[in-house]
matplotlib code that plots the C-alpha trace (Angstrom):
import matplotlib.pyplot as plt

x = [-31.5, -31.0, -28.2, -26.7, -25.6, -24.7, -22.5, -21.0, -20.0, -18.3, -16.7, -15.6, -14.5, -12.4, -10.7, -9.9, -8.5, -6.4, -5.3, -4.6, -2.3, -0.6, -0.2, 1.1, 3.6, 5.2, 5.7, 9.0, 9.5, 11.8, 14.7, 12.0, 9.9, 7.3, 5.0, 5.1, 1.9, 0.2, 0.7, 0.0, -3.5, -5.0, -5.5, -7.3, -6.7, -3.0, -1.0, 0.4, 3.4, 6.0, 9.6, 12.7, 16.4, 19.8, 23.0, 26.3, 26.6, 23.1, 21.0, 17.7, 14.9, 11.6, 9.2, 5.2, 4.7, 1.0, 2.4, 6.1, 6.4, 9.7, 7.7, 11.1, 15.0, 17.3, 21.0, 23.6, 23.1, 26.8, 26.2, 25.9, 22.3, 19.7, 17.9, 14.5, 15.2, 11.6, 8.1, 5.6, 2.7, 3.1, -0.4, -1.5, -4.9, -3.9, -1.7, -4.5, -6.7, -6.4, -9.5, -8.6, -5.3, -4.0, -0.2, 2.7, 4.9, 7.7, 5.7, 7.3, 5.4, 4.7, 3.6, 4.0, 5.8, 4.5, 2.5, 0.9, -0.4, -4.3, -4.1, -3.5, -1.2, -0.4, 1.7, 2.4, 0.0, -2.9, -4.2, -5.2, -6.6, -5.3, -7.2, -6.9, -6.3, -4.5, -5.0, -6.7, -3.4, -2.9, -0.5, 1.6, -0.5, -3.8, -5.5, -4.8, -1.7, 1.1, 1.3, -2.1, -1.3, 0.2, 3.0, 4.8, 7.3, 10.7, 13.1, 16.1, 18.5, 18.1, 19.8, 17.6, 13.5, 12.6, 8.7, 7.2, 4.0, 2.7, -0.2, -2.6, -3.2, -5.7, -4.6, -5.4, -5.2, -2.3, -1.4, 0.0, 0.8, 4.2, 5.6, 7.7, 9.8, 11.8, 15.1, 15.4, 19.3, 20.8, 24.7, 27.5, 28.4, 24.7, 23.5, 19.7, 20.1, 16.9, 16.8, 13.7, 13.4, 10.4, 9.3, 5.8, 3.9, 3.3, 4.5, 4.3, 5.3, 7.3, 8.8, 9.1, 10.8, 11.2, 8.7, 10.5, 10.4, 13.5, 13.8, 17.3, 16.5, 15.5, 12.3, 9.9, 7.3, 8.9, 10.2, 12.7, 13.8, 17.1, 18.5, 20.8, 20.3, 22.5, 21.5, 23.9, 21.8, 22.4, 19.0, 15.4, 11.8, 9.7, 5.8, 2.6, -0.2, -1.0, 2.3, 2.3, 5.7, 5.6, 7.9, 10.5, 14.5, 15.4, 18.6, 18.5, 21.3, 20.7, 17.5, 16.0, 16.7, 20.4, 21.5, 24.7, 26.6, 25.3, 22.1, 20.1, 16.6, 14.5, 17.0, 14.8, 11.7, 9.4, 10.3, 6.9, 8.8, 9.6, 6.9, 8.1, 7.9, 4.8, 2.8, 4.0, 4.1, 7.6, 9.8, 8.1, 10.3, 12.3, 15.7, 17.8, 21.2, 24.7, 25.0, 23.3, 24.5, 24.1, 21.1, 23.2, 22.7, 26.0, 25.2, 28.5, 28.3, 26.2, 23.4, 21.8, 22.1, 20.7, 22.5, 20.8, 23.4, 21.3, 22.2, 25.0, 23.6, 24.5, 22.2, 23.7, 21.9, 23.3, 20.8, 21.7, 18.2, 18.0, 15.6, 15.6, 11.9, 13.0, 9.5, 9.6, 6.6, 4.1, 1.1, 2.0, 0.2, -3.0, -3.4, -3.4, -1.6, 1.2, 4.0, 4.2, 1.5, 3.3, 1.7, 3.7, 3.9, 4.2, 8.1, 9.1, 10.4, 12.5, 11.7, 14.2, 12.4, 14.6, 12.6, 12.1, 10.6, 7.3, 5.1, 7.6, 5.4, 4.0, 7.6, 9.2, 12.7, 13.2, 14.2, 12.2, 9.6, 8.6, 9.2, 8.6, 8.0, 11.5, 13.3, 14.2, 13.4, 16.5, 16.7, 19.1, 18.8, 21.1, 20.6, 23.8, 23.7, 26.7, 27.7, 29.9]
y = [-83.4, -81.7, -84.2, -85.1, -80.6, -81.1, -83.9, -82.1, -78.9, -80.7, -82.4, -79.7, -78.1, -81.0, -81.1, -77.6, -78.0, -81.0, -78.7, -75.7, -78.1, -79.4, -76.2, -75.0, -77.8, -77.1, -72.9, -72.6, -71.3, -68.5, -69.5, -68.3, -70.8, -68.2, -69.4, -66.0, -67.1, -66.3, -62.8, -62.6, -60.5, -57.1, -54.6, -51.4, -51.9, -52.6, -55.6, -56.9, -59.7, -60.7, -59.6, -61.5, -59.7, -61.8, -61.3, -63.6, -64.6, -66.2, -62.8, -63.0, -60.3, -60.7, -57.1, -57.2, -53.7, -53.6, -51.5, -51.7, -54.2, -56.3, -59.5, -62.0, -61.1, -64.3, -64.1, -66.9, -67.6, -68.2, -71.8, -71.0, -71.6, -69.5, -67.5, -65.2, -62.1, -60.1, -60.5, -60.7, -63.0, -65.1, -64.1, -60.8, -61.9, -61.3, -57.7, -56.4, -57.4, -53.9, -55.3, -58.6, -59.0, -55.6, -54.3, -52.4, -55.3, -53.9, -51.2, -48.3, -45.6, -42.2, -39.9, -38.8, -41.6, -41.5, -39.1, -36.1, -34.5, -34.6, -34.9, -31.0, -29.9, -26.3, -26.0, -22.6, -20.4, -23.2, -25.5, -29.3, -31.7, -35.2, -38.6, -39.2, -42.8, -43.6, -42.3, -38.8, -38.2, -38.9, -41.9, -43.7, -41.4, -41.9, -45.3, -45.6, -44.2, -45.5, -49.1, -50.1, -48.6, -50.7, -49.2, -49.2, -51.1, -51.8, -54.9, -53.4, -56.3, -59.5, -57.3, -54.1, -53.0, -49.4, -48.9, -45.5, -44.1, -40.8, -39.1, -37.0, -33.7, -33.9, -37.6, -38.2, -34.8, -34.2, -31.0, -31.4, -34.1, -35.8, -38.1, -40.4, -43.7, -46.2, -47.7, -51.7, -52.9, -56.3, -54.7, -57.5, -56.8, -57.9, -55.0, -53.8, -50.4, -48.3, -44.5, -42.9, -39.6, -37.5, -34.2, -32.2, -29.3, -27.6, -26.9, -30.0, -32.9, -35.4, -38.6, -42.0, -44.9, -48.8, -50.4, -53.5, -56.0, -57.7, -61.0, -62.0, -65.4, -67.3, -68.3, -65.6, -68.1, -67.0, -63.4, -61.5, -59.5, -61.5, -59.7, -57.0, -53.1, -49.6, -46.9, -44.3, -41.3, -39.4, -37.8, -39.1, -37.2, -38.4, -39.5, -38.9, -42.3, -41.7, -42.0, -38.2, -36.4, -34.2, -31.4, -32.4, -33.8, -35.2, -37.0, -40.9, -40.9, -42.6, -44.0, -47.4, -45.3, -45.6, -48.0, -46.0, -48.9, -52.4, -54.4, -57.2, -55.8, -57.8, -56.0, -52.9, -53.6, -54.3, -51.7, -50.6, -48.0, -45.6, -44.2, -44.2, -48.0, -48.2, -45.9, -48.1, -51.3, -51.6, -49.1, -47.2, -44.1, -41.7, -41.5, -38.2, -39.8, -38.4, -39.2, -36.1, -32.9, -29.3, -30.6, -33.0, -37.1, -39.2, -42.5, -43.3, -44.2, -46.6, -44.7, -48.0, -52.0, -55.5, -58.7, -61.9, -64.0, -67.3, -66.8, -64.9, -62.4, -58.6, -56.2, -52.3, -49.6, -46.5, -43.1, -39.9, -39.1, -37.4, -39.8, -43.7, -44.7, -48.3, -50.0, -53.6, -55.4, -54.0, -54.7, -58.2, -61.5, -61.1, -65.1, -63.6, -66.6, -64.4, -66.3, -69.8, -70.5, -69.0, -66.4, -64.0, -63.0, -59.7, -58.3, -61.0, -58.1, -55.0, -52.0, -49.6, -46.7, -43.9, -40.5, -36.9, -36.6, -37.6, -34.3, -32.2, -30.1, -29.2, -29.1, -25.6, -26.1, -30.0, -31.0, -30.0, -32.4, -29.5, -30.1, -27.1, -27.0, -27.0, -29.4, -33.2, -35.6, -37.9, -40.4, -43.0, -45.7, -49.1, -52.6, -54.5, -57.5, -59.9, -62.5, -62.4]
z = [-10.1, -6.7, -5.7, -8.9, -8.9, -5.5, -6.2, -9.0, -7.2, -4.6, -6.7, -8.7, -5.1, -4.6, -7.8, -7.6, -4.0, -5.4, -8.3, -6.0, -3.4, -6.8, -8.1, -4.5, -4.8, -7.9, -7.2, -6.4, -2.6, -1.5, 0.8, 4.0, 2.8, 1.0, -1.1, -3.9, -5.3, -2.0, -3.3, -6.5, -6.2, -7.7, -5.0, -5.9, -9.3, -9.2, -9.5, -6.4, -5.9, -4.4, -5.1, -3.6, -3.4, -3.2, -2.9, -3.3, 0.3, 0.9, 2.2, 0.8, 1.2, -0.2, -0.3, -1.6, -2.8, -1.1, 1.8, 0.2, 3.2, 3.7, 4.5, 5.1, 5.9, 5.6, 7.2, 7.9, 11.8, 13.8, 12.4, 8.9, 9.0, 7.1, 9.7, 9.0, 11.3, 10.6, 11.4, 9.1, 7.3, 4.6, 2.3, 1.1, 2.8, 5.6, 5.2, 3.8, 6.7, 8.2, 10.5, 11.8, 11.4, 11.6, 11.8, 10.2, 10.1, 7.2, 5.9, 4.3, 5.8, 5.1, 4.9, 7.9, 9.9, 13.8, 15.8, 14.8, 18.0, 17.6, 13.5, 13.9, 11.1, 9.7, 6.9, 5.4, 7.9, 7.0, 9.7, 8.3, 9.9, 9.5, 10.4, 14.4, 14.3, 17.3, 20.8, 18.9, 17.0, 13.6, 13.0, 10.4, 7.7, 8.8, 8.4, 5.0, 4.7, 2.7, 4.3, 2.8, -0.4, -3.7, -5.0, -8.4, -8.6, -10.9, -10.2, -12.3, -10.9, -8.5, -5.3, -5.8, -5.9, -6.4, -5.2, -6.1, -5.3, -5.7, -3.0, -4.3, -2.6, 0.4, 0.8, 4.6, 4.8, 4.0, 1.4, -2.0, -4.4, -3.3, -5.6, -3.5, -4.3, -1.8, -2.9, -1.6, -2.5, -0.1, -0.4, -0.8, 2.9, 3.7, 4.5, 3.3, 2.4, 2.2, 0.3, 0.5, -1.4, -2.3, -4.3, -3.6, -5.7, -2.6, 0.7, 3.1, 5.5, 4.5, 7.1, 5.9, 7.5, 7.3, 9.9, 10.0, 13.5, 14.0, 16.1, 15.7, 17.8, 14.9, 16.9, 17.1, 19.1, 22.4, 24.0, 22.5, 25.4, 25.7, 22.8, 23.5, 22.5, 21.8, 21.3, 20.2, 22.3, 25.3, 24.8, 24.0, 24.0, 26.9, 25.7, 27.2, 28.2, 24.6, 23.0, 22.1, 22.9, 25.2, 24.2, 26.2, 25.5, 28.6, 29.3, 29.0, 31.9, 35.4, 33.9, 31.7, 28.7, 28.8, 26.2, 25.5, 26.3, 24.9, 27.3, 27.7, 26.9, 29.9, 32.8, 32.4, 29.8, 32.9, 35.0, 36.2, 38.5, 35.4, 34.0, 30.4, 30.6, 32.6, 30.1, 26.9, 28.6, 27.1, 25.0, 22.2, 22.4, 20.1, 20.8, 19.8, 18.1, 18.9, 15.0, 14.2, 14.5, 12.8, 10.8, 9.2, 10.0, 9.8, 8.0, 8.4, 12.5, 14.4, 15.3, 16.8, 16.9, 18.5, 18.9, 19.9, 21.9, 20.6, 17.2, 16.8, 14.1, 14.9, 13.2, 13.1, 12.2, 10.0, 9.4, 8.0, 10.6, 13.8, 15.7, 16.1, 16.9, 19.2, 19.9, 21.4, 20.0, 22.5, 21.7, 20.2, 21.6, 20.3, 19.1, 15.6, 14.0, 11.4, 9.3, 8.9, 11.5, 14.4, 17.7, 18.3, 22.0, 23.4, 23.3, 20.3, 18.9, 17.8, 15.7, 14.8, 12.7, 11.3, 11.6, 12.3, 15.6, 16.4, 16.3, 14.6, 12.9, 16.1, 17.9, 16.1, 17.8, 16.3, 13.0, 10.4, 8.8, 6.1, 2.7, -0.4, -4.2, -5.7, -2.5, -2.5, 0.6, 1.3, 3.7, 4.4, 6.8, 6.8, 8.3, 8.3, 9.3, 10.2, 13.5, 16.1]

ax = plt.figure().add_subplot(projection="3d")
ax.plot(x, y, z, "-o")
ax.set_aspect("equal")
plt.show()
């Protein structure tokens, strides 16, 4: 009897596997070869799925409402070939596994993107202790920040996705109940346009961003240091060995931080004679954008750009924010299999994160991240793709 039961169980498992394979074959894959059914699940009692946005030019952006993560971006290269230009995973299980496959791939970060020194926050003369989840500092809103929460999703049309989240008072130690919204749109000129909005019932801080890892080469199995970077900034904010801003604002002139003229990243990324690069093992710094003046950002002028000579794909970034964090995948190379089974090497990608300067709550002279009741937080970033 025991042998019969074992055979029934084994057969059942085999039949289930065959059925699963058949269903996977029948599933309509996205242009980036993602299987939407691999993202269908329930997390924290909320449904999770993969949403696909498209325009008439063949551009496609796939986003999961778990963490508001951009999973893939398909744009044409110089030969017209559809090319996925962001890193990520091809299933929800890996995104949700913060232990074995930790990442902020493509996430909609909140409540506060980047770092807050030692997790110390003073709001309205009251001090709050936030989680210290990165070298003793609070990073990206804490270990259970919004990138690990499920956003409510509404897709009003083929090219738009609206994601919303309610962050309760005390969430990861932050004061105030915050209602936040991120609207992702694909425009007709192959731009991924993102608007972040938020309100609060109590004084707090808000600093949202998108954390996509861009590789414009079409081959994320090799380093991306051949890409050409431009940053429209005369100054940057130096950081110490724990990646925390020191409070200084220094000129980029005559340093490896100067990208005011487009330059191949490989020229300077391994310059160990410059402490900022040596400490970070590459770039992981905030630049003070020239497009931000007198408390207002010009989101019609290019703030930063990235170009691949291999594919001819040019990415131009526009934002109303005062800063951009440029991160060159210094912590990649872990050996974890990612999208389509590829293991990403170190320095495979570049992040261009629009933001308030890191640790702005503790740097009084820097652009303010504070949000009060009756005010509306508004942040805009656009990533325009073209072929050069």
